[in-house]
N, C-alpha and C positions, 0 to 999 in steps of 0.2 A: 671821281669816276670819269673814265675816258668817254668822249662823245660817242665812239663806236659801241661801247658796252651799254651806254644809256639808250641809244637807238634800238639795240637788240632787246633790252628790257622793256621798252615801250611797245615794240612790236609783239613780243610774247604776251604782254598784258592785254593788249587790244585783241589778240587772237583768242585768249582765254575768255574774255568778255563776250566776243562774238559767238564762241561755242556755247557758252551758257545761255545766251539769248536764243540761239537756234534750238537748243534742247527745250527751253521753256515754250517757244513758239510751236514746236512739233507736238508737245503734250497738249497744248491748248487746242491746236487744230484737230487732234484726234478726239478730244472731248466734244468739239462742235460737230464733227462728222457722225458721232454716235448718239447725239442728243435727238430726242423726239422733236421734229419740226412742226408737228401738228397737221401733217398731211399724210395721206396714204401713199407711200412711195410705190406701191404696186399698181397704183392708178395714175401714175405720173408719166407723161410722154414728153420727151425732149427730142428736138430735131434741129438740125442746122441747115439752113438754106443759103447757098452762095450763088445767086444768079449771075454775078459778075464773071464767075469762072465758066459759065455756059454761054457767054457772049453778049449778055445784056449790058448795055451801056447807056449813059445819058438818060433821055426821057423814057426809053424802053425799060430801064432799070427801075425808075420811079413808078412807072405804070405797073410793072410786075409786082412791086411791093404793095401798091394800093389794091390790086386785084387779089393778092393773097390775103391781105387783111380783111377785105370784104367777104371773101369766100369762107374764111375761118369764122367770121362773125355770123354767117348764115347757116353754118352746119349745126344741126340740132344736137349732135353729140358733144359739142364744145360748149359746156356750160360756163366755164371760166378759162380764159387764156390771157397770156400777156406777151406782147410784142417786146422783145428785148434785142437791142443791137446798138451799134455805134452810130446809127443814123445813115442817111443817104447822102 
């Protein structure tokens, strides 16, 4: 077999393998999205805070995050909350 044909056959094989993996992943992802997570989604609140886009930098950014964490902890309506982020 010529090297060019061998290369084409390898590329087609890898492409088919990647498509099969993508279909398997998509099906698994759909199963996870529809699974009962044990929480009431109607009572779940998600929000995204980006103080850096509002001009907070350096120590001001750190203080903003500390103040937000403290205020969320003090609010009586917040029984359970989790701080999630990439860090400061």
